[in-house]
C-alpha positions as CSV (number, residue, x, y, z in Angstrom):
1,X,-49.2,11.9,-123.7
2,X,-51.1,12.2,-120.6
3,X,-50.4,9.7,-118.0
4,X,-52.5,9.0,-115.1
5,X,-50.1,9.0,-111.8
6,X,-51.1,7.2,-109.1
7,X,-51.8,9.5,-105.8
8,X,-49.2,9.2,-103.2
9,X,-50.1,8.3,-99.8
10,X,-50.1,10.7,-97.1
11,X,-46.8,11.6,-95.4
12,X,-47.7,10.1,-92.2
13,X,-48.7,6.7,-93.7
14,X,-45.6,6.5,-95.7
15,X,-43.6,7.0,-92.7
16,X,-45.3,4.7,-90.5
17,X,-46.0,2.0,-93.0
18,X,-43.7,-0.5,-90.9
19,X,-45.3,0.1,-87.7
20,X,-49.0,-1.1,-86.7
21,X,-50.4,1.3,-84.6
22,X,-51.9,-0.1,-81.0
23,X,-55.1,1.3,-81.8
24,X,-57.1,2.3,-84.8
25,X,-56.4,5.9,-85.8
26,X,-59.5,7.6,-87.2
27,X,-59.4,10.9,-88.9
28,X,-62.5,13.0,-89.9
29,X,-62.2,14.8,-93.1
30,X,-64.5,17.7,-93.3
31,X,-66.6,18.5,-96.2
32,X,-65.6,21.9,-96.9
33,X,-61.8,22.0,-97.3
34,X,-61.4,25.6,-96.7
35,X,-62.5,25.3,-93.1
36,X,-59.4,25.6,-90.6
37,X,-59.3,22.8,-88.2
38,X,-59.3,23.8,-84.7
39,X,-56.1,23.7,-82.5
40,X,-57.5,21.4,-80.1
41,X,-58.1,18.7,-82.7
42,X,-54.6,19.1,-84.2
43,X,-53.2,18.7,-80.6
44,X,-55.3,15.7,-80.0
45,X,-54.4,13.9,-83.1
46,X,-50.6,14.7,-82.7
47,X,-50.7,13.1,-79.3
48,X,-52.5,10.0,-80.7
49,X,-49.8,9.6,-83.5
50,X,-47.0,10.3,-81.0
51,X,-48.5,7.3,-78.6
52,X,-49.5,4.9,-81.2
53,X,-46.7,5.0,-83.4
54,X,-43.1,5.6,-82.0
55,X,-40.6,7.1,-83.9
56,X,-38.3,4.5,-85.9
57,X,-35.2,6.0,-84.8
58,X,-35.9,5.2,-81.1
59,X,-35.6,1.3,-80.5
60,X,-38.9,-0.3,-78.9
61,X,-38.5,-1.6,-75.4
62,X,-40.6,-3.9,-73.7
63,X,-41.4,-2.3,-70.3
64,X,-43.0,-4.7,-67.6
65,X,-44.6,-3.1,-64.9
66,X,-43.1,-3.4,-61.4
67,X,-45.0,-5.6,-59.0
68,X,-45.5,-4.0,-55.6
69,X,-44.2,-6.7,-53.2
70,X,-46.3,-6.4,-50.0
71,X,-43.9,-7.5,-46.9
72,X,-46.0,-9.4,-44.4
73,X,-46.6,-7.6,-41.0
74,X,-44.4,-8.9,-38.2
75,X,-47.2,-8.7,-35.8
76,X,-44.7,-7.5,-33.1
77,X,-46.6,-7.8,-29.7
78,X,-45.5,-7.5,-26.2
79,X,-44.7,-10.9,-24.5
80,X,-42.6,-11.9,-21.6
81,X,-39.0,-13.2,-21.7
82,X,-38.1,-16.5,-22.4
83,X,-36.6,-18.7,-19.6
84,X,-32.9,-18.5,-21.1
85,X,-32.9,-14.4,-21.1
86,X,-34.8,-14.4,-17.8
87,X,-32.2,-16.4,-16.1
88,X,-29.6,-14.0,-17.6
89,X,-30.9,-11.1,-15.8
90,X,-31.1,-12.8,-12.2
91,X,-28.1,-12.2,-9.7
92,X,-26.9,-14.9,-7.5
93,X,-29.1,-13.9,-4.6
94,X,-32.2,-13.9,-6.6
95,X,-31.4,-17.1,-8.5
96,X,-30.8,-18.9,-5.3
97,X,-34.2,-17.7,-3.7
98,X,-36.3,-18.8,-6.7
99,X,-34.4,-22.1,-6.7
100,X,-35.1,-22.5,-3.0
101,X,-38.8,-21.7,-3.6
102,X,-39.1,-24.2,-6.5
103,X,-37.4,-27.0,-4.5
104,X,-39.3,-26.1,-1.3
105,X,-42.8,-26.6,-3.3
106,X,-41.5,-29.7,-5.1
107,X,-39.2,-32.1,-2.9
108,X,-38.6,-34.2,-5.9
109,X,-36.7,-31.4,-7.7
110,X,-35.0,-30.7,-4.6
111,X,-33.5,-34.0,-4.4
112,X,-32.6,-33.9,-8.0
113,X,-30.9,-30.6,-7.6
114,X,-28.8,-32.1,-4.6
115,X,-27.8,-35.0,-6.8
116,X,-26.9,-32.6,-9.8
117,X,-25.3,-29.9,-8.3
118,X,-21.4,-30.0,-8.4
119,X,-19.9,-30.7,-4.8
120,X,-18.7,-27.7,-2.9
121,X,-15.1,-27.2,-2.7
122,X,-13.4,-25.9,0.3
123,X,-12.6,-22.6,-0.9
124,X,-16.2,-22.0,-2.1
125,X,-17.5,-23.1,1.5
126,X,-14.9,-20.7,3.0
127,X,-15.9,-17.6,0.6
128,X,-19.6,-18.2,1.7
129,X,-18.6,-18.1,5.6
130,X,-16.3,-15.3,4.9
131,X,-19.4,-13.3,3.5
132,X,-21.6,-14.0,6.5
133,X,-18.5,-12.8,8.6
134,X,-18.4,-9.5,6.5
135,X,-22.1,-8.9,7.2
136,X,-21.1,-9.3,10.9
137,X,-18.6,-6.8,11.1
138,X,-20.5,-4.3,9.2
139,X,-23.6,-4.5,11.3
140,X,-21.6,-3.2,14.4
141,X,-22.8,0.5,15.4
142,X,-20.3,3.0,14.7
143,X,-18.4,4.4,17.9
144,X,-18.6,2.8,21.4
145,X,-17.7,-0.7,23.0
146,X,-17.8,-3.4,20.5
147,X,-18.2,-5.8,23.2
148,X,-21.1,-4.3,25.0
149,X,-24.5,-5.7,25.4
150,X,-25.8,-2.7,23.0
151,X,-23.4,-3.9,20.4
152,X,-24.2,-7.6,20.7
153,X,-28.0,-6.9,20.1
154,X,-27.2,-4.8,17.0
155,X,-25.2,-7.9,15.5
156,X,-27.0,-10.6,17.3
157,X,-28.9,-11.9,14.0
158,X,-25.6,-11.5,11.9
159,X,-23.8,-13.6,14.5
160,X,-26.6,-16.3,14.3
161,X,-26.2,-16.6,10.7
162,X,-22.5,-17.2,10.8
163,X,-22.9,-19.7,13.4
164,X,-25.7,-21.8,11.4
165,X,-23.7,-21.5,8.3
166,X,-20.5,-22.7,10.2
167,X,-22.7,-25.6,11.9
168,X,-24.2,-26.6,8.7
169,X,-20.8,-26.6,6.7
170,X,-18.5,-28.4,8.8
171,X,-20.2,-31.9,8.6
172,X,-20.1,-31.9,5.0
173,X,-16.1,-31.6,5.2
174,X,-15.8,-34.6,7.7
175,X,-15.8,-38.3,7.1
176,X,-17.3,-40.3,6.5
177,X,-18.9,-38.0,3.6
178,X,-15.4,-36.5,2.9
179,X,-12.8,-39.2,2.0
180,X,-9.9,-36.8,1.5
181,X,-8.3,-36.1,4.7
182,X,-6.6,-33.1,3.4
183,X,-9.9,-31.4,2.3
184,X,-11.1,-32.0,5.7
185,X,-8.2,-30.6,7.6
186,X,-8.1,-27.4,5.2
187,X,-11.6,-26.5,5.8
188,X,-11.3,-26.8,9.4
189,X,-8.0,-24.7,9.2
190,X,-10.1,-21.8,7.8
191,X,-13.3,-22.4,9.9
192,X,-11.2,-22.3,13.1
193,X,-9.7,-18.9,11.9
194,X,-13.3,-17.4,11.7
195,X,-14.0,-18.6,15.1
196,X,-11.0,-17.0,16.5
197,X,-11.9,-13.6,15.0
198,X,-15.6,-13.9,16.8
199,X,-16.3,-11.1,19.3
200,X,-15.4,-11.6,23.1
201,X,-18.3,-10.3,24.7
202,X,-18.3,-8.6,28.0
203,X,-21.5,-10.7,29.2
204,X,-20.8,-14.4,29.8
205,X,-24.2,-15.4,28.5
206,X,-23.3,-13.8,25.1
207,X,-20.0,-15.4,25.1
208,X,-21.5,-18.8,25.2
209,X,-22.0,-18.5,21.5
210,X,-18.1,-18.7,20.7
211,X,-17.4,-21.2,23.4
212,X,-19.9,-23.6,21.8
213,X,-18.2,-23.1,18.5
214,X,-14.7,-24.0,20.2
215,X,-16.4,-27.3,21.3
216,X,-18.0,-28.1,17.9
217,X,-14.6,-27.5,16.1
218,X,-12.8,-29.3,18.6
219,X,-14.9,-32.2,18.0
220,X,-14.6,-31.9,14.2
221,X,-10.4,-31.8,14.3
222,X,-10.7,-34.8,16.5
223,X,-12.8,-36.7,14.1
224,X,-10.9,-35.3,10.8
225,X,-7.5,-36.2,12.9
226,X,-8.4,-39.7,13.7
227,X,-9.5,-40.5,10.0
228,X,-6.1,-39.2,8.9
229,X,-3.9,-41.2,11.1
230,X,-5.3,-44.4,9.7
231,X,-3.6,-43.6,6.7
232,X,0.0,-44.2,6.0
233,X,0.8,-44.5,9.9
234,X,-0.5,-40.7,10.2
235,X,2.6,-39.4,8.2
236,X,0.5,-36.6,6.6
237,X,-0.4,-35.2,9.8
238,X,3.2,-34.4,10.6
239,X,4.8,-33.9,7.3
240,X,1.8,-31.7,6.1
241,X,2.4,-29.5,8.8
242,X,-0.6,-30.1,10.4
243,X,0.7,-30.7,13.8
244,X,2.0,-27.4,14.1
245,X,-1.3,-25.7,12.7
246,X,-3.1,-27.6,15.2
247,X,-1.1,-26.5,18.1
248,X,-1.4,-22.8,17.0
249,X,-5.0,-23.0,16.9
250,X,-5.1,-24.4,20.6
251,X,-2.9,-21.8,21.8
252,X,-4.9,-19.2,20.2
253,X,-8.3,-20.6,21.6
254,X,-6.6,-20.7,25.0
255,X,-6.5,-24.7,25.3
256,X,-10.2,-25.0,24.2
257,X,-8.8,-27.5,21.4
258,X,-7.0,-29.9,23.7
259,X,-9.2,-32.7,22.9
260,X,-8.0,-32.5,19.4
261,X,-4.5,-32.0,20.5
262,X,-4.7,-35.2,22.4
263,X,-6.1,-37.0,19.4
264,X,-3.2,-35.8,17.4
265,X,-0.5,-36.9,19.9
266,X,-2.5,-40.4,20.0
267,X,-2.4,-40.1,16.0
268,X,1.2,-39.6,15.8
269,X,2.4,-42.0,18.2
270,X,6.1,-43.2,17.8
271,X,6.7,-40.2,15.0
272,X,7.0,-37.6,18.2
273,X,3.6,-37.6,19.7
274,X,4.9,-37.2,23.1
275,X,7.2,-34.4,22.5
276,X,4.3,-32.6,20.9
277,X,2.3,-33.2,24.0
278,X,5.1,-31.5,26.3
279,X,5.2,-28.6,23.9
280,X,1.3,-28.1,24.0
281,X,1.1,-28.4,27.7
282,X,-1.1,-31.3,28.0
283,X,-1.4,-33.3,30.9
284,X,-3.6,-36.2,30.1
285,X,-4.1,-39.1,32.7
286,X,-2.0,-42.2,32.1
287,X,-4.7,-44.4,32.7
288,X,-7.0,-42.5,30.1
289,X,-4.2,-42.6,27.6
290,X,-3.6,-46.4,27.7
291,X,-7.2,-47.0,27.3
292,X,-7.5,-45.0,24.4
293,X,-4.7,-46.5,23.0
294,X,-6.0,-50.0,23.2
295,X,-9.5,-48.8,21.6
296,X,-7.6,-47.5,18.9
297,X,-5.2,-50.2,18.2
298,X,-2.0,-48.2,18.9
299,X,-1.0,-49.3,22.1
300,X,2.9,-49.6,22.4
301,X,3.4,-47.7,19.1
302,X,5.3,-45.1,21.0
303,X,7.9,-47.3,22.1
304,X,10.9,-47.7,20.4
305,X,11.7,-51.2,18.7
306,X,14.9,-52.7,19.1
307,X,16.6,-54.6,16.3
308,X,19.1,-57.2,16.6
309,X,20.3,-59.2,19.7
310,X,19.1,-58.5,23.2
């Protein structure tokens, strides 16, 4: 019995029946079956089949194209430093010069700086004076006489700078601006040591600088001692050892601080002032001493007070 069998589909269709090609595939059948296909056409068709119908053994994956992320440009250009970083680069001298220039141009800013800045301490003020003193010592010429006029001319500007700073700092630590007697006496003690170390010049005219410095520091000592004597009867002067320090300063200054010593004796009174006056070699006038005691309200305090029956 003759049965008409259905013609089986081509091998590639049966193999790829489960997949739908991404794009249509067209095959051109040549009229003459005997003609051989060109090698180029077979290769092209093979590539299309491979691209359009993947192998069933390889699972299909969905590939998402990576988007190229473009970083925004930073726009880096040259620019000056900010104020905080700029201040970090300045040393103390440069910063002080900038601040002085700003305050001189704007007096209101200068007044605000004076009210805002912390109060100078005794140690900081003496440190500034010692820096001026170090500059003075380094200005002396090498060799030769350090007390000659030539040496004076070499160090004259540094000497004047030191004396000017000393004259500016001293009133700051005196009453009524300074209410603590210990602070006043401590500063005067260090400032007097600096004056002791000033050169003794051969010329009388050049030596006037040191002479005037002694006169001003003696007046400062007198004012500070008078204020300290008003508190607790001057006990702070004696028990703090200031009486001995002032006597020593007077000896080193060749008696140029005698005015301060006299004020010390008056302030101490019955606590041994007359004995200290004898040790210091002071010979004040009795009338002047009585008048000074009357003005200070301490007259009679140096005499012993009897207790009990007369």
